[in-house]
C-alpha angles and dihedrals in degrees: 000000000000128000097261091051091048089052088053089051088062093055121093088258091052092048087053093053089049092053092049092048092049092049090059091057092217125204128200089253095049096039097111098054094045091046091054090054094056094038090067090068102031138043112275095245091051093047092050092048090051093052092045089053093048093050092046091051090053089055092044096059091086089062106028129047090201095044094129090065099044136086127227145169116221095249095041091054091051092052097039120103114235128239095272097054096038093050092048093049093046089058089063089063093059094118094057119077096196124035130185115225103203117197088008097180113186090348106255094140094038091057093046090051092048092049089053089059101264127133105234130204106195121199130187133153090210102088094195094055091044090052088050091051090052091050092048091051089052092048091054097043095250101110092109092061099048131066117198122213127182113216151089112289090215096056113022120086103252121228114257112277142161097225141000142219123197129194105184124189112266097193141064110195106308094344121097124198131211100183108088091217090063093056124105103274100021113240093230091056092050092049091051089062092069132061119259111280095023113150103253132161126189130194111222138173113285090226092062115141117247092235090057093062102035093088094059098069087223140139108254111210123187116200130199132183120205091346095309119116108235111173150321125246127199114212114200136187115000090348087073112099104160140005095252134000138188115204124189117198112199123187114206117215126032114026114250096014113116122226116269109249124220093263092061090059090044088052092054097259130138117242112244093212137355118282117295126259121236127206122179136186121192144172137175093231135007112285118229117279113260118251118261119247144168117286108272134191095296138035125206122205106200122222112261091243090061091048094050092046090055091236098130089113092056092047092049089055091053092049096042086235141140130216117259087228140351111285094008115122094219121102133202134196146153099258138050100243113186113232135162087216099064142028112236125218128190108227114233100168134000125184141142108286112271116154096209097049091044090052092052093048094051094043092052088057096047097251115163101166135037130193105213126209116186116201119174092330123130094211120119101242096196092049091048094053090051090052092051093063093192120191107171130105100243132094133219137176114236120200117194111198144131122270121185092335099316132101107241138185115219117196108204151151123240111242 
């Protein structure tokens, strides 16, 4: 979709094409037939844009409660933070009346910041995405709190602001980059545009190497939603509150549906679920690794945000647990301690991995299905499941990991 076509999509005729496309409930497989139906009444480019928008809105529902009123490009949707992350991050800017949103894309973070009470100045050199961000702000009743500026964040004079957030592109064609100084724009170049100590936050890839962030003197925060690692944020200047942080965002209610942010209510929407729950774990420096011990009565599978933040030692202290082996992010202990930072499993049986013996054990207990988690084990999980040839009606969790130098299979029940 190009900018003129998007402008047409905002006209009454474009809104009509969108409504017709949505009524057909298109799928990727049935796109062509549905498209031909709408193309008979609208120009081809407009009909195609309408269907692209409807399909992207369907995909966006997992991230955005108001997806059916928003506009996206495919790449911008993939890169955009969802409601849960954007709303959480916006709260950390509470002390700053005006915030720059650099490389704003389709505006997810600008809208969350505006909903949190900030004045936002949004900048992007992609005029299509900027136009979509502006339309999204209007759709959610937030246009009065956001200014939109076309331009390059490395060259244009930025509007006056108290803090800034940047979400640079982490890909070039099919290539994806982890090093922040290979982003577009490079994080170091963005930082150089502001005075020392300026409050700046940067969204970066969650797989970033520790060596690539050590030179920024920043808090590195890894965030997960519903057990899935989403992103890392570097907090610089007075926004820095720790050396590293793991934050778990949990949404009560329907699985996979993000919490409805304040701007959805302001725009007249109905929250899909109650507000989300936030849990966070932080330290100034990496805690010591927990000692390794024999597998006890319970196993704990840490949230990936805790693993990436190197906070396994801190979590082990909270759980009163040991590691199952040196360098393995699975913990074990004598009691089922509830924690938002780890899933707990009651150990039923633990033994060195042997497909035949494991099969006999599971069959004797009527197990017909296993849910396999592989943690630091070299075993082929799919091949193992085929060898088990289970036929019963029961279900077990099976954790393949390493314990005191051996690959082990742990049959367990999730607590």
